[in-house]
N, C-alpha and C positions, 0 to 999 in steps of 0.2 A: 503493499500498501503507500501509496507516496504522499508527503507530510509536505504542509506548510512547515516554514522552519519556524513559526513560532509554534505551532501544535508538536513540533517535530522535540521542540527543546523542554517543553512540558511536561510528554511522554519521558521524556530521556533523566528528568530531574525524578520524576515517581518511581521510575524504574534504580537507578542508581539509590534511593530513596529505600526503597525495600529492599536491595541486597546489600547493604549497609546496615539494615535491623540483627542486632544480636553480635553486633561488632566492634570495636575502638571505636571505629568511625560513624555510629550510628549516632545523625542526627546534624551533620557538617553540612549537609543540602538546608537544612534551613537556617542555622548560624549564616550562611554565604548567604543566601540569595532572598529569605525571605520579611518584606515588612508589612504594615500593619496601618491599616488607615479606616477611618473613620464616617460613617454616612450619618449625617443629622439632619433632621428636622423640628423648629420652632415656629409654633405658630407664634401669629404678631398682633392679633389685641388678647390672647390669653394666654391663658398661663400652663401652657404645654408644650411638653420637646421631648425628644426622644434623639436613640442613640446607637449604633449600631457597630460595633469591632467587625474588623472585617482584616485577614491577610492576603498578604499578594509574594507572587516568585517575581511578576513582571510588571509591565507596567505597558497601556494602549495609549498612546498619545497621538491625539490628532496632528494633521500636517496641514489638512483641507484651511483656509482659511487663516495660518499661520506663518508666521515668517521664520520662530527660530524655537529652540525646549522653552526658553522661559515663555513665552506665549502661547504655547501648548500648558503649561503648568500650569498659566492662568486661568485656559480654560478648563484644566483638570476641576480648580478649585472654586469655579464660579459661581454666584448663587445664582439658585433657580426660585423667582416668585412663582407661585400656587397661589391664583383671584379668576375671577369671574367666572368663568367654565371650567376651568382646573382646577376650585377650591379641594382642598385636604379635609375630609372625615377626621376630624380630633371623633377621640374617647369621650363620652357623656358632653362633649361642646358643639357636634353634629360639623357643619358645612364650616372652616376657617381660611382668610386667606395664612400664606403662610413662605417660610423659606425654608430649602433644603438647600443641602451640599457636599462639598468629601473635603476634610482633610488631614492631614496625614499625622498618626501617630512616633510613625518609626522609620526611620529609611535602611532598608539593609546594608551590609558590607558592600556589595555584589551589588549592583545597581543595574537591571536590565530593562532595556527602553525599545518598546516594538512601536516602531513608528506605522503607522495606520499608510498607508500607502493603496490600497485594494480598499475598495471599496462602494456601493450596491449605487448604478443611476437609477432615480425612478423611471429619466424621463426617458433612455435610450432603453430600459428593461436588460442591464446585465450590468457586471460586473467590471472600474472599470480601474485604470494604473490612476493615483495623481503622480502625475513628472518634478509640482511646485519647487520652485527651491524653498528648501528648509534648512539652516545656520542650527549648527551644535560646535558646542563651545569644548575648549581643549581642558577647562578647569571648568566646573560647574558648581555657583552655589548657589542652593536649594535651600538657604537661613536666610535668604536675600530680604530685603525690606522688612526688618523683622520681623523675621519668621512670617512670615505671609503663607505658609502653605503648609504650617503647624494648627495643631489641637493646643487647645488650652491643656491636656494633660499632655502634653510631646515634654522630653527631656531635651532643652532644651542648653542643659554644659556638653552634649554631644553639638560638635562642633560636623555639618553635612557638607562639607567640600571634598568636591569628588574629581578625578582627572579620569580621563578616559584609555583606555584599555586598548579598545575592539571596536571595527565598523565592518557590519554584515552589508554585503552591497545585493542587489538583485540590481542584474541586467536583463534588460526587455520588457513581458507586456503581462495583459491578465493571461492569457493563453501560455504561455512559453518562458523560461529565461533561464537564465544559470547565476549562482550564488559564488561570491569571495567574501575574500574578511582581508583586512588591516588589523593588524595588530602586532602589538609595544609588547613585547612578553615580558620585558625588564620593568616595564614604566619609564625610561631611557629615551631619546632624542630616536632612537633605531626606532623605523619601523619596515615591517614586511609584510609581505601579500601572498595571501594562501588561496593560490587558484587550483583548485582538487593536488595533484599532487606536486606539483609544479611551484614552489619558494622563490620570492625575490624579493631584494631589495630594494625600499622606495623611500621618498619623499614623505615628509606633513603634509607639504599642499598636496597631496597626491592623496594622501588618506581622508583629510577632512574637508577644504574646498570643496574639490573638483567631482566629490561625495555629496553637495551641500542638493545639486540636483535643477531645475529650473531649463533658461535657456543660456546657448550658446554662439557666439556671436565668430565667422568663418573667416580669417583674412582676406582681407581685398585685397582682389587678384591686379586693380590696377590702383593704385593708389591716389595717383592724379587728380583721376575723375572724381567726381563731386557724388557715386551712389551709393544708396542707403545700404551699409553692412546688413548679406542673410543670417538668418538668427535659423537655429533649430533646436528644438527639445532634445533635454538628454536622455537617455532612455534607463542611462547605469543611474544610482542613490541609493543613500544609506538606508537601509530597511528594521537594523537592532542594531543597536549601539548599547555598548558593557562600559561600566563605573565605576571606579575603584573609588573607594572613599578614603582620604588619604591620611587617616590616622588609624587605619587599619591595614596601610599595604606593605609594612611591614612583614605581618601576617601571612597575607596573603600569598604576597611576590617574596616567596623564602628559596632558597636553595635546595635542589634536593639531589642525594645522593644517591647513590645506587641500590645500599643498605636498602634506600626508605622506600625501594621499589618490594613489590611484593616476588618471589620465588618465578612461581609459574609465570609471572609479564617476562620478569629476567628471561625466564627459558624460549618465549617464545619471542621475545623481540629480538634475543641472536640469532634466534633460528627466521626471522622474515629477513636479519640484514644479511645474512649468511645466503640465502636465496635472491636475496636482491641483487649481491656479490657476481654469484653464480651467474646470473642475467645479464649481466653487465657484463661479462667476461665474455661469454658468449655470445654476444651483440660484437661484440668486436671483432674475435678470432670468426662469426660466422662467414666471411668468405672466403677463410680457409677448408668448409667446414659441407658435406652433404647430405640433406636427410634423403633416407633410401624409406619409401612406405612399401609394406610388403603386404600385398595381400592373400589371402589362402582358402583353402573350401570351408574351413571349421566360419571364416569372418561369414560367406556367402550363404550358411545355413545360418547360421546368424541374426545376419541381418535382411534376406530379404523374405516380405511378408510382416517383417516386423515393422522396420527402420525405413524400409525404401522393399518399391514394390518392380522400377522400370531400372535398368541396365543391371549391372553385377552388386556393386559394393562401393560405399561410401569410405572415399581414402582417409576424411579426416579420423575415420573410428580404428582405424587398423594398424597394430606394432609401426612404430617407426623406429628407423635408428639411424644416432650421427656420427658421420664418420667421415674420417678424416680423405680430404678430395687427393693427397697422395699416393693415399695404401692402396694396394693392388687390389681387385675385386675379390677375391681368393680369401683374403684377408677377413671380409666382409661376411662370406659363406663360413668361413669358421665364427663367426659371433652368432650366425645362424643356428649353427649346430646347436650353438650353448643356449639358447632362448627356446629352442622347438625340438629339440631332442633328433633332430634329422642329420643324417651324417651329410658331409659332403658332397661325397662321390653320389650320394642319393636327390641331389637339387638339382630342377630343376627350373633357370628361370625367364620366362616373359618379362616383353615390354610392351606396356598398353599403349597404344593410339586412341585422339582423340580422329573420329573420324566427318562425311563432312556433314552429315546428318543430327552431329552435337553429342552422339553417345560415343562411351569410352570403352573402348573395350581389349582383352589380351591380340597382341598383333602378330609377335611369334618370337619364339627361342630365343634367349643369347646365345651366342656360337662359342663355339670353344676362344677364339681370334678375339672378341670385345671380355670375354672373362677373363683373357690373360691381361687387360688396358688395367689402370689404375680408373679408382669410382669415375673420379672427378670427368676424366676423357671419356667414359662409359655416357654418362650423365649428359654431358654436351651431344654424342652423338645420338643418345634418345629424343631430343626437345631442346632444341635452343631456347628455347620463351622463354623456361625458367630454369636456369642454374644451380638453382638454391634443392630441389628437389629432380629423385628419381624413385618415378612409379613402377611396382612388377608385382607379380603373379608369381606364386612360388607352386608348380607344380608335384606333389609327391604320389608318386604310386606304391600300391597298396597289396599283399600277394592274398592270400587264401587267408596266411595267420592276423589278417591286417597286421600284419608287421612289416618295414617301409621297403620298396624293392628301387632298383634299379627303374628309371623312367624306360617307356620301350620306343625304340627306336624313331624319328620320327620322319616320316620319308616327302616327295611331296606331293604324295595322293592320298597323303593323311589329312582329316577336318579335324582339328579341335575343339566340340560344340560343348554347350552350356546347356543344360536340361535344370528347368521349372516345373514343378505338378501343379494343376489348376483343381480345385475340389469344388464345384457349381454346388450343391449342397450346405455346404463349410463355407463359403465365399471366401475359401483360403487358398491361400499361392503360397509355395515354398522348393529350396533352391533341395532339389536332391541328387546334382552329380553333374559327372562332363564324362566325356567320349568319344576315344576319335575311333570317328566313321572312314570311310573311304569315298573319293569325291566321288567315282563312278557306280555304287552303290545306290539302291532304294533304300526309301524310308521303309518300307513292308517287307524288305531282309532282312533289316533290323528290331522288328518290334521284340521278338523275346530280351533280347539284349534292355529295348526300353521298357520292357514290361516291368519285369526284373528291377529295372532299374525305381519303377513308379509305387513297387512293390503290389502290382497284379499279377492275378493270373495267366500265363506261358499266353492263353489264346484269348487274350479280351483287347475288343474291339477300343479302339483309343484314335484319334485325332489330334496333329501337330499344329500346330500355330508358330510361324517366326515372329519373333518380335524386333523388327525394325528400327523404332520413333516413336518420341511424345512431345515431342518440344518441336511446332507447334500446339500439334495433335498429337492423335494416341495411333503410330500404327503398326498393326499385326494382323497377317495373312495368313488364311488354310494354306497347312501347305499341301501338293500333290503328291500322292504316295506311291505314284507310278515314275517319276521324274524320278532322275537323280538329285544327289546332292547337289552335285557341278551345276548341274540344269538348271536349280530351284539358285541358282545365285545363291548357293551359304560359301563361307570359309571361314578360317580360321578365328573362333572368338565368338560367336554366333550365339542366337540364345532361341534356345523350340523351346515351347509350353507343351506340357501333353496335357492330357484331358482324356475320360473316360469318353465313349463317342455320346453327341448332344444330342441323338437321333430318339425322338420317342418322349422326349422331356420337354414338360409344359409350363407355362408360363407360373403356372398356380406356386408349382414341384421349386422354382428356384428365379431368381428373379434374375441373376445374368447368369445365362445359360450358355455362353461359351468364354472363349477366356477375351477375346475382344473387347464385350461386350463389359468383361467386370473390368481390367484397363482402362477402359474409355470411362467409365462408374468411379474408376480411384485416383483417376487423373481430374473429373471434374470435380469430386464433392467438394464439398462446402459447409459448414458449419456456421449457422446461424445464428443471433442472437437476436429475437424479435422480444423490445419494449412496448410498453402504451405509452402512447403518445400525451397524455393525460398525466401517466402516472407511472413515468421512465426509470425511478430509484425502486418503486416496488414492484414492477411488476412484471418478471423474466423468462423468458422460455427460450429453447434449444432447440432448433430441427437440423437434420444432416439432409440438404437440399446437391442439387448439381449445377455447377456454374454454366452449365447450358441450357436449366429449368426457363421455360418462354414465363410468361407476366401472367399469367391464368394458372399454372401448375403451381408458381408459387405462391398464389392466394388462394388457391386449395388446400393446400398444405396447411397454411395459416387458420383457415377456417375450421377446416380438419378437428385438429390441435384444440380449437376453440368449442369446436362443436355445432359452429353456425350451419343453418342449413345453404342460402345463400351466402356462393363465393365474392361475390360481385360489390358485399355493401364491406368488403374490406378495402382500407386505404394505406396506403406504405407510404413513409416519407423517409429519402437517406440522410444517412449519418454525417456529419460535417466530422471530420477527421481533427480537425483541428481545433475547433473550439470546443468539440467532445457534445454537441448537445443536436439536436434534427435540423437538419434543414429548414429554412424556409417555406421554402415551395414542397407541399406532396408530389407523389407520383403521380402521373395521370392515368387515366381508364387508359391499359395498353397502351403504356407510355415510354416503357421502355422494354427490347425486344427479348434480353436474354440478362438471370441473374448477374449478372457480371455487371453487369450497364448498370443495374440499379444499387450495388457497393461500390464502385468505383470514384475514389472524388480526386480529383485534378492526378497525381502519379501515384497515390494512396490507392490499396484493395482494403474497407472496411467491412467486419464482419454481425456490424450491427443494420436492421431495419426499427422503423417505428409502426405501431400500427393503431389503428383506428377501426373500432367497427360502427358504422354509419345505418342512421333510419331510413336513409334510402340506398340502391343501388348505384355507385359513383358515375357511372354512365349519363344517370341522371343528373342525378346533382352536378356535371360538369354543362349539364346546359343550363344551371343556374348559376344566380351570383347571388353569395353570401355575404350579407353585412353584420359586423356587429355597431348598435349604434346605443348610445345611453339617453336615456330618455331625462330630462330633468321637468319633473312635475312643476305647475304654475303655483302652488299653496302648501304643499306640503318639503316638508323637508329629507327629501331624498331619491336618488337617480336608481335606474331602471335601466339596466343594459339587454338589450334583444336583440334577436339572431331572426333577421327578415330574409327570405329568400325566395326570390324571384327569377322570374328568366330573364336573360342577360339583357335582353333588347327593350326590356321595361325602363320606365323615369324614375326619376325623382318625384315625382308627383305620385304614381303609382307605389315608391315605399312609405309614403305620407299615407298614403290610403288605407296602406293594410298597418301598419301602425298605428292608425287610430282605432284599431278594433281592438288592439291587446293593449294599449294604457288609460288610464283612468284621467278624461278632462279633467276641467273648473267648468267646463260648461259645455252642451253639444252644443254647440256654434264654433267652437276658437276652432282659431287658423295653426298649424305648425308650420313649422321649418328646421331646416336640416342646413347645421354646420359646419365648419372644416378646422378642427381646434390641433396646435400643433406648440408645444413647449410652450402652455399658456396661452396666449393667442388667439382670436380668431382669427382667422385668414381668407374665409370664404360662405359665402352663402350659397346653395345650392340653389339654380334657376329650376324647377319644376320641369319644363322639356328635356333638361339632362341625363342623356345614358347612362343608367349604373354601371354599365358593363367595365369602365376604367376609372372606375372610384377606387379609391386603396382604402381600406381601413385596417394594416398592416403595420403603419408609421405614423400613420396621422387616425384621430379622436373622429369620429361621428356623433357627433350630437344633437337631439333632435328637441326642440321646448316650443311652447305654442307663444305666442306674438300678441305679446302685448296691446288692448285698446290702445294706450297712445300711443305706439308709434304705428297705429293705422291713419291718426287725426291729424300726422301733424302738421301740417299749411304747409303755406310754400315758404315759411320762416324757420319751421323748424329743423334740428337738427338733430342725426341718430351717429351718436360717438360712440367708441371700442373704450372701454374700461376693465384696464389692467391691476391686478396686486402687485407690487415689487419691492424689495427690499433692495440697497448697495452689496453691491462682493467687497468683501474688507480683504480679498484676498489677494485684490487687485488693488494698481499705483493708481491709477485712473480713472478714473470717475466709472465705475462699470454699474449696468443694475441688474438685478436677479429677476424676471417674473415667477409666479407661482398661484396653485391657488384658480377659481373656477373665473376666466376673462365674463363679459357680459358688456351690451349692447346697454346705452340709456338713451331717451329720446333729453335734448335737451328746447329750451326758447330762446328766441330771441327777446334779449335783454335779462337774463338770468342770473341771477349772479352767485357764486363759489358758494356763499354762507344757505342758499335753497337751495343749491343740485344736493349739497351733506346732509339733507334733511332727509330729501327723497332714498337716497344712498343710505342713510344710516337706518332706514326702514325695510327694506328691499333688503339688504343683508343680515336685519336684528341681528344690531353689534350693540354691547353695551353702552349708555353715556360714555364710563370710564375709562374702558378701550378706546372707544371709537375718540376720546378727546386726545389721544395719542401719536392719532395719523394725522401724517400731512398727506398735500393735495399737488402735484404736480401735473403740467400739460408738460408729455414725454413725444420726440423727434426726434428718429435715426437716433434712439435709446438715451438723449442727453434731457435729465431733468429740468424743468424751470418752473420755479414751485409760484406759486399762489396765494392771495390773500381770499381772504370773506368774499371783499366788496369787487374783483374782480369775476368781469362779465364774462362767462366762461365761451360761450360761443365765438364769441370774436378771436379767439384762438386757433380756431376749427374751420379750414378750409372746408369749403361747398365741393362735395365729390362725393359722386358711388362710394356706397361702403364696402362695396365688395375688393377695394385697394386702399383701404385706410386703416390698415394695421399700423402702418409704423405708423402715426400720429393718433396719440389717445394719450386718456383724462389717467392720470398713477395713483394709487391709494400703497402710499407708502407706507409701511407696517412690518413689524415680526412677523415668522412666519414658523410660532415657534410649537405647534403638533406637527407629531411623528408622524411619518410620511409614508402612506401604506400604498397599494398599488391597484387602482379599479379597474385598468384596462392594458392591456398589454403594452402600453409606452406611455405611463402618465401621470405627475403624481396628484395627491390632496393637501387640503388642506384646510386649518380649521373653520373656511366661510365656506366649508364643501356639504355635500348634503353625503349620509349614510348610503349605500349602495344595498341594492338587490338586483340580481342573475337571473332572466330568465334565457332558458334555451328553447 
């Protein structure tokens, strides 16, 4: 299982604590890393307080909106006021205005800080990485400003001054990246970078300033020209920091002698060092050696039908010998004799050759002249492409007493063939041996030997197939028994598959009655994990399918597993290998020719598909357009999500007519409109005649609402303006606003002042007087706020224009968004002045 580094750190500490129990070092993890803070709550108008002490091993600090560590700690201890709709229910006193917050009772000797570089973006409905600039000091003083972070119970005699020990860096984004660390082991000025097995010296600037994140400027290529520098975001930045308290550093950063290390660790470290030195030596001397990989009958028996089905052997899993190139081949044969117990004179070696069809087969035996050469010379003869390896097949002949005997003399007419046996009932393929046959002889003349090899009766009727190739497609052809082996174009190293005659076998008895059918199945079989699209982490099952299955065969298999009668109600969605999420678009009905087309994602092959069971057949659904529409009730505090499904040629007017039959209207004659909302702004009012086929509800929210009577009777001098909630983004150096919440339209009249407009807004949003008094009002054009006074005439600020494109000018309501965000559509977030949600499909 892959952990986030903070989670891994916690799991590691837990395991270490557990292992230390009952030893002399029990409690060490707590002493080093455990600190305590106090969660408190106190009522403002009555005498009620509560506090709870909690321990921590690490602290999570906000990065977004904070320029450095001190700003994060300020935010950590920030007092939150519970008032208005968010009052605290105190025992005996009922709902009360209150303050709540966190203060630190003590900090640990080793302070671990995790920077919250990853957070959920409710607008985009996905995790994002925060690459903003965030500074951290070499020395961290947590007693600053008279101990503002400390609780009244804290021991003020302890000096909470910390020095930076290490910086863990994350390089990359949400869906992948790389960790490395900058550490100064002795707290001196010497920093080291630990990047996997590579350790290098680094300067302090690289460890600190260059890990702040933010943007970096590329140097100008033409300094003489007045061109603005190119800036780019740095995706490598600090993710965890470790600080050590100055007063404890002598105890923590102490010298470790060899006697301090447990004996079993000393032995293990010594062994690892020896192995490392050996590998280093082997690498330095690699040019002096050849690796000889020796395959034997025993390897073929072990691998065929278990690990491999095609060709004869996986050379990476056979015995290999590291032999000096200048040694004679006969010296190597003596090594083989010691290893396998086969006398030198009874060994015969064959060279392997890669054929044009990409198969790899024994090609010819070594000649006496070649065996007299050195290992290095022989390697160059066998294959010039890779002079580090030599692949050989060791042929050993056995007598009737199963003892090795000299190999038979091979003449030109002899062909060495390798035999596999296929059992259709067991669906089993295995290696049964090799045989020299005469090129001019026919298979039927060798039936008795072949039946003996297969373990059949001498007169058993058999069929023979030649395994020719398997990439990109399986090629396995029946051998004509009446033709000679030479006429069938068989040569040394060819593979023959034996099976009992398939005549009379029905498909009910066996799925794959012949060798070609079985090999084709093996070549194309694919285990696919099917996950429910709605509950991907909970519901999963696996099916064995063929890569060549067509669309209908795949959905039929899924339907059969689910016990569903109609496979056309199954809809499949491919898997994104990079995000590890379903792709946005499902597979259309018969939209993929083969299973392989469904699983491929760029240059990767997935083994995951997502499924959903529809209420109507997919072909019928594809003729319809499905839209999710959020209906905002005119008088009730609620939003209802409705799924509207209509033919693709339908219009927005048809959608509204259908919606009217499903929603509760304030009065029977109420008129509805459909809006496009994105990032808390209204971008469009859909005309009734617009076709719905091209409307996208995946990234934009579709909102339906009643048209207020006052908007219908605006008159010539009235205006319909956009009204949005906003707040300033404290993370930005320049003034930048962030919109949130539900945007809305407001009818304003000629000569109407802001004071008059505010009364209507407060009534519409039902905001308390105390809360509303804190709000500011501004005219915004292209994101720049111009604050208004109560006496200002609002209509004079807004140009007379079609409301369709007026979203860049709006009346802004500036106030804090202090309600926890929660998702109510795939891509929108909500705030305190939004309505509760119900969803109907």
